[in-house]
C-alpha positions in Angstrom: 190.7 187.4 204.1 192.4 185.6 201.1 195.9 186.3 202.6 194.9 184.9 206.0 193.4 181.8 204.5 196.4 181.1 202.3 198.8 181.7 205.1 197.0 179.3 207.4 196.7 176.7 204.7 200.3 176.9 203.8 201.5 176.8 207.4 199.3 174.0 208.7 201.4 171.1 209.9 201.0 168.0 212.1 202.2 168.3 215.7 206.0 168.3 215.8 207.5 166.0 218.4 210.9 164.5 217.6 211.6 164.7 213.9 212.1 161.4 212.1 215.7 160.5 211.4 214.8 159.9 207.7 214.0 163.6 207.2 217.4 164.7 208.4 220.6 165.5 206.6 223.6 163.3 207.2 225.8 163.5 210.3 225.3 162.9 214.0 222.0 164.4 215.2 222.2 167.6 217.3 219.3 167.8 219.8 217.3 171.0 220.4 214.6 171.1 223.1 212.3 174.0 222.1 209.5 175.7 223.9 207.1 177.8 221.7 204.1 180.0 222.1 201.0 179.3 224.1 198.9 176.7 222.2 195.9 179.0 222.3 197.8 181.4 220.0 197.3 178.8 217.3 198.3 180.9 214.3 201.8 181.6 215.6 202.2 178.1 216.8 201.4 176.8 213.3 204.2 179.1 212.0 206.6 177.9 214.6 205.9 174.2 213.9 206.3 174.7 210.2 209.6 176.6 210.7 211.1 174.0 213.0 209.8 171.1 210.9 211.8 172.5 207.9 214.8 173.8 209.8 217.0 170.8 209.2 216.4 170.9 205.5 216.8 174.7 205.4 220.1 174.7 207.2 221.6 171.3 206.2 222.1 170.4 209.8 221.0 167.1 211.3 218.7 168.3 214.0 216.8 166.3 216.5 214.0 168.7 217.5 211.5 168.4 220.3 209.0 171.2 220.2 206.1 171.9 222.6 204.0 175.0 223.2 204.9 176.7 226.5 201.6 175.8 228.4 202.2 172.2 227.6 205.5 172.0 229.4 204.3 173.7 232.5 206.6 176.7 232.7 206.0 180.3 233.5 206.7 182.8 230.7 208.4 185.1 233.2 211.0 182.5 233.9 212.2 182.0 230.3 215.6 183.7 230.7 216.4 181.7 233.8 215.5 178.4 232.0 217.7 179.4 229.1 220.7 180.3 231.3 220.3 177.0 233.3 220.1 174.9 230.1 216.7 173.5 230.9 215.6 174.5 227.3 217.7 175.2 224.2 215.3 177.6 222.4 212.4 179.5 223.8 209.7 181.9 222.5 209.9 184.9 224.8 207.6 187.9 225.2 210.1 190.6 226.1 207.9 192.3 228.6 207.2 189.1 230.5 210.9 188.7 231.4 211.5 192.3 232.3 211.9 191.6 236.0 215.1 189.8 235.1 216.3 192.2 232.4 214.3 195.5 232.5 215.9 196.9 229.3 214.0 194.4 227.3 210.7 196.2 228.2 212.3 199.3 226.8 212.1 198.0 223.2 208.4 198.3 223.3 207.3 200.7 226.1 203.6 201.4 226.1 202.7 204.4 223.9 206.2 205.0 222.6 205.8 203.0 219.3 202.1 202.3 218.7 202.4 201.4 215.0 204.4 198.5 213.5 206.6 200.8 211.5 207.4 202.9 214.5 208.2 199.8 216.5 210.6 198.6 213.8 212.5 201.9 214.2 212.7 201.3 218.0 213.8 197.7 217.6 216.5 198.6 215.1 217.8 201.3 217.5 217.9 199.1 220.6 218.7 195.7 219.2 222.5 195.8 219.8 222.0 196.7 223.4 219.5 194.0 223.9 221.8 191.4 222.4 224.7 192.5 224.5 222.7 192.4 227.7 221.3 188.9 226.9 224.8 187.6 226.2 226.4 189.1 229.3 223.8 188.3 231.8 222.1 185.1 230.5 224.5 183.6 228.0 221.6 183.7 225.5 221.3 184.9 221.9 218.3 186.6 220.3 217.9 184.6 217.1 214.8 186.6 216.0 213.0 189.7 217.3 209.5 190.6 216.0 206.1 191.9 217.1 202.7 190.3 217.4 201.0 193.5 216.2 199.1 196.5 217.6 197.8 195.9 221.1 194.2 196.8 221.9 191.7 196.5 224.7 189.3 193.6 224.5 186.5 193.9 227.1 183.5 192.2 228.5 181.7 195.3 229.6 181.0 198.2 227.2 184.3 200.2 226.7 184.3 202.9 224.1 187.2 205.0 225.3 190.0 205.0 228.0 187.7 206.9 230.3 185.5 203.7 230.6 188.5 201.7 231.9 188.4 203.5 235.3 187.8 200.9 238.0 188.0 197.9 235.7 190.3 195.0 236.1 192.5 194.8 233.0 195.1 192.1 232.2 198.7 193.4 232.1 201.8 191.6 231.1 204.6 194.3 231.2 205.7 196.8 233.8 205.1 199.7 231.4 201.6 198.5 230.7 200.9 198.3 234.4 202.1 201.9 234.8 199.8 203.0 232.0 196.7 201.2 233.4 197.3 202.6 236.9 197.5 206.1 235.5 194.2 205.6 233.7 192.5 204.5 236.9 192.2 200.8 235.9 193.3 197.9 238.1 196.1 195.9 236.4 196.0 192.1 236.8 199.1 190.1 235.7 198.2 187.1 233.6 199.8 184.9 231.0 198.0 184.7 227.6 196.7 181.2 228.3 195.0 182.5 231.5 193.1 185.4 230.0 190.2 183.5 228.3 189.0 181.8 231.5 189.7 185.0 233.5 187.4 186.9 231.2 184.9 184.1 231.3 184.7 184.0 235.1 185.0 187.8 235.6 188.4 187.7 237.2 189.3 190.5 234.7 187.0 192.8 232.7 189.4 193.4 229.8 192.5 191.9 228.3 195.2 193.5 226.2 196.6 191.7 223.2 196.8 191.8 219.4 193.7 191.4 217.3 195.2 188.3 215.7 195.9 186.7 219.1 192.5 187.6 220.4 190.8 186.1 217.4 192.9 182.9 217.3 192.4 182.5 221.1 188.6 182.8 220.7 188.3 185.8 222.9 185.3 186.8 220.8 183.4 184.2 222.9 183.9 186.1 226.1 184.1 189.8 225.2 181.6 192.3 223.8 183.7 195.4 222.9 187.1 196.1 221.3 188.8 199.5 221.8 191.4 199.6 219.0 193.6 202.2 220.6 197.1 200.9 219.7 199.4 200.8 222.7 202.4 198.8 221.5 203.3 195.8 219.4 204.4 193.2 222.0 207.9 192.4 221.0 208.7 188.7 221.0 212.0 186.9 220.7 213.2 183.4 219.7 216.1 183.0 222.1 218.8 180.3 222.0 220.9 179.4 225.0 224.7 179.7 224.7 225.0 176.0 225.6 222.9 175.0 222.7 224.6 177.5 220.3 228.0 176.0 221.1 226.9 172.6 219.7 227.1 174.1 216.2 230.1 175.0 214.1 230.5 178.6 213.0 229.1 177.7 209.5 226.2 175.9 211.1 225.6 178.9 213.4 225.5 181.2 210.3 223.0 178.9 208.6 220.8 179.0 211.7 221.1 182.8 211.9 220.0 183.1 208.2 217.0 180.8 208.8 215.8 182.7 211.9 216.3 186.0 210.0 213.9 184.7 207.4 211.4 183.7 210.1 211.7 187.2 211.6 211.0 188.9 208.3 207.9 186.7 207.8 206.6 187.5 211.3 207.1 191.3 210.9 205.1 191.1 207.6 202.4 189.1 209.4 202.1 191.8 212.0 201.5 194.3 209.3 198.8 192.4 207.4 196.8 190.3 209.8 195.4 193.0 212.1 192.6 194.3 209.9 191.5 190.8 209.0 191.3 189.7 212.6 189.4 192.8 213.7 186.9 192.2 210.8 186.2 188.7 212.1 185.9 189.8 215.7 183.4 192.4 214.7 181.4 190.1 212.4 182.0 192.1 209.3 180.9 190.8 205.9 184.5 190.7 204.6 185.3 188.0 207.1 185.0 184.6 205.4 186.0 182.5 208.4 184.4 182.3 211.9 182.7 185.6 212.8 182.1 187.0 216.3 179.8 189.9 217.3 182.0 192.3 219.2 181.5 196.0 218.9 184.6 197.6 217.4 184.5 201.1 219.1 185.7 204.2 217.3 188.7 205.6 219.3 187.8 209.0 220.8 190.1 211.8 219.5 191.3 212.7 223.0 192.5 209.1 223.8 195.6 209.5 221.7 196.5 212.7 223.7 195.8 210.9 227.0 198.1 208.0 225.9 201.0 210.3 225.1 200.5 212.2 228.3 200.7 208.9 230.3 203.9 208.0 228.5 205.6 211.1 229.9 204.0 211.1 233.4 203.8 207.4 234.2 205.4 205.0 231.6 208.9 206.6 231.2 209.5 207.3 234.9 208.4 203.8 235.9 210.7 202.3 233.4 213.6 204.5 234.5 213.2 203.7 238.1 212.9 199.9 237.6 215.6 199.6 235.0 218.1 201.8 236.8 217.9 199.6 239.9 219.2 196.7 237.8 221.5 198.6 235.5 222.6 202.1 236.5 223.1 203.2 232.9 219.8 202.0 231.6 217.9 205.3 231.2 220.9 207.0 229.7 221.4 204.2 227.2 217.7 204.1 226.3 217.7 207.9 225.7 220.7 207.5 223.4 219.2 204.7 221.4 215.5 204.0 221.4 214.5 207.3 222.8 216.5 209.3 220.3 215.0 207.2 217.4 211.5 207.7 218.6 211.6 211.3 219.8 211.3 210.6 223.6 213.6 211.4 226.5 213.5 210.0 230.0 214.0 212.9 232.5 
């Protein structure tokens, strides 16, 4: 837990509203209205605040930043691309699967079951990134400044769940189309919820299980409202920091390059966090002795051997066809391009 403690200590920062002028480099201030993660996901919010708090000094640009977590500005995560295109916000933290209704190819970066480990997901992102950036620019006049994962996505459940067979008939939080397809194929009942809505939904019995990363579940205090964790890794939840074209045009080419370099550093930091924080969060959710911060008492189930086979079967029979049909309705070349890029890199092919 030493790594987790030192990361949190180093990243802790006071709430960032508008940065004081005295902290800025010289020159006219350039405003940026930024919407971040949900406040319940406090570890990633701390990272964002620290990053934006130091962005002016890192880039040498006089920035006038206003930052708030998404739930504090009252917007829906699914509407992020529309807000960026309209200029309502300059930079937004976007869960790719949440906005798949507006650009289905984004869900293709992290289809459920296709890239269940962080290293496999990096391969998929590298293969599909150029297509994602082109689609964002053409359709939403938006640039992906950083693309990275939260970490392996597991099942966090109030009833006893020790394998995917136990999910049949249960209400399970879903947040991407491919996840909904998987849950339906397993006999579960998908319920679409934002991250901020899951804790009270578990508490009141609106859902029986939620899917998220161990780090997010721990920082969101899901350990208070669940009893079991099934650590069958489904995906990594690809997230982006997107900047609107309107905002980007406020900067000179040199300034844009400096911003790109800063966001690339943030991206690398967050990929590393996804690799290291998973086991620490699971230890704390399960109340293990190695956890030196708050401990919960959830049962961390041992994944049955057959569950991995069932997951891969569901990818072929449910996830890929659902993605193909939904994405091709918006972009006729979608499945073909996915096969040539992400599918080829990961050893899958949409029929």
